[in-house]
C-alpha positions in Angstrom: -73.1 -6.9 56.9 -70.8 -4.9 54.9 -72.4 -4.0 51.6 -70.3 -3.0 48.3 -72.3 -1.3 45.7 -71.6 -2.0 42.1 -74.3 -0.2 40.5 -77.5 1.3 41.3 -79.4 -1.9 41.4 -76.8 -4.3 42.6 -74.9 -4.7 45.9 -72.8 -7.4 47.1 -71.9 -8.9 50.4 -70.0 -11.9 52.1 -72.0 -14.5 53.5 -75.1 -13.3 55.3 -77.0 -14.2 58.0 -80.8 -14.4 58.8 -80.4 -11.0 60.9 -78.6 -9.6 57.4 -81.7 -10.8 55.3 -83.8 -8.7 57.7 -81.4 -5.6 57.3 -81.2 -5.8 53.7 -85.2 -5.5 53.5 -84.7 -2.5 55.8 -82.3 -0.9 53.3 -84.5 -1.5 50.2 -83.5 -4.6 48.8 -86.2 -6.7 47.1 -84.1 -9.6 46.1 -81.5 -11.7 47.6 -79.0 -14.2 45.3 -77.2 -16.4 47.0 -74.2 -17.8 44.9 -73.0 -20.4 47.5 -73.8 -24.1 47.3 -74.9 -25.6 50.6 -72.6 -27.3 53.0 -69.8 -25.4 51.4 -68.6 -24.3 55.4 -69.5 -25.4 58.4 -72.2 -23.0 60.2 -73.1 -21.5 56.8 -77.1 -21.0 56.4 -78.7 -23.5 53.9 -80.4 -22.0 51.0 -83.8 -23.3 52.5 -83.1 -21.0 55.7 -82.3 -18.2 53.7 -85.1 -18.7 51.6 -87.6 -18.7 54.5 -85.9 -15.8 56.0 -86.3 -13.8 52.8 -89.8 -14.8 52.6 -90.4 -13.8 56.3 -88.9 -10.2 55.1 -90.7 -9.7 51.9 -87.6 -10.3 49.8 -87.5 -12.6 46.4 -84.9 -14.9 46.8 -82.6 -17.1 44.2 -80.2 -19.6 44.7 -77.6 -20.0 41.9 -74.9 -22.3 43.5 -71.5 -21.8 41.9 -68.3 -23.9 43.0 -65.4 -21.4 42.9 -63.7 -21.1 39.8 -66.7 -22.8 37.8 -69.0 -20.0 36.7 -70.6 -21.3 33.4 -73.1 -19.8 30.8 -76.3 -21.2 32.8 -75.2 -19.4 35.8 -74.8 -16.1 34.2 -78.0 -16.5 32.1 -79.8 -17.5 35.6 -78.0 -14.4 37.3 -79.4 -12.0 34.5 -82.8 -13.4 34.5 -82.8 -12.7 38.4 -81.5 -9.6 37.9 -84.3 -8.5 35.1 -86.9 -10.1 37.2 -86.1 -8.2 40.2 -88.7 -5.3 41.7 -85.7 -3.2 42.8 -82.0 -3.4 44.3 -80.5 -6.9 44.8 -78.1 -8.3 46.9 -75.8 -10.8 45.9 -73.6 -12.9 48.1 -71.2 -15.9 48.4 -68.3 -16.5 51.1 -66.4 -13.5 50.3 -68.6 -11.8 47.5 -66.3 -12.5 44.6 -68.5 -15.2 42.5 -71.6 -12.8 43.1 -69.3 -9.8 41.7 -68.3 -12.4 38.7 -71.8 -13.3 38.3 -72.8 -9.6 38.0 -70.0 -8.7 35.7 -70.5 -11.4 33.0 -74.1 -10.7 32.9 -73.4 -7.0 32.7 -71.2 -7.5 29.8 -73.9 -7.1 26.9 -75.2 -3.6 28.8 -71.7 -2.1 29.8 -68.3 -1.6 28.8 -65.8 -3.9 29.9 -63.9 -0.9 31.4 -67.1 0.4 33.2 -67.5 -3.1 34.9 -64.0 -3.3 35.8 -64.0 0.2 37.3 -67.2 -0.7 39.2 -65.8 -3.9 40.7 -62.4 -2.2 41.6 -64.3 0.6 43.5 -65.9 -1.9 45.4 -62.5 -3.8 46.2 -62.8 -6.9 43.9 -60.0 -7.7 41.5 -61.8 -9.1 38.2 -58.9 -8.9 35.6 -59.0 -12.6 35.0 -62.2 -11.9 33.5 -61.4 -9.8 30.9 -61.1 -12.0 28.1 -64.6 -13.4 28.7 -66.2 -10.1 29.2 -64.7 -8.8 25.9 -66.1 -11.8 24.4 -69.8 -11.5 25.8 -69.5 -7.6 25.0 -68.9 -8.7 21.3 -71.8 -11.2 21.3 
């Protein structure tokens, strides 16, 4: 599992496995947020399997299924609430990590500058320039 750190309390990864869940626990994560809908790809672990693996490893688990390109305000709010409820570092994932990064960025807009969010994402290897107008709107509200 390749982790990419976006903040002190949030890292992202591409699709994870049951073994990755145990690794996350061993690396000090306290919660996993899954941004993939079930059945998106053959061979992908279903949410109930990941929830069980998380419980077995002592991790909280949240499923916020997002269809690529369709992140709405409810998804962002659910993501922010999950981060706020976490007892420590959170690992977010989807197929490539992009949706998890977008959720993190949008949920961070009220607490961080747009420039800081863009820089953190870029340092982790994600280009989120397409989110700038939405990030700016959220940072002004």
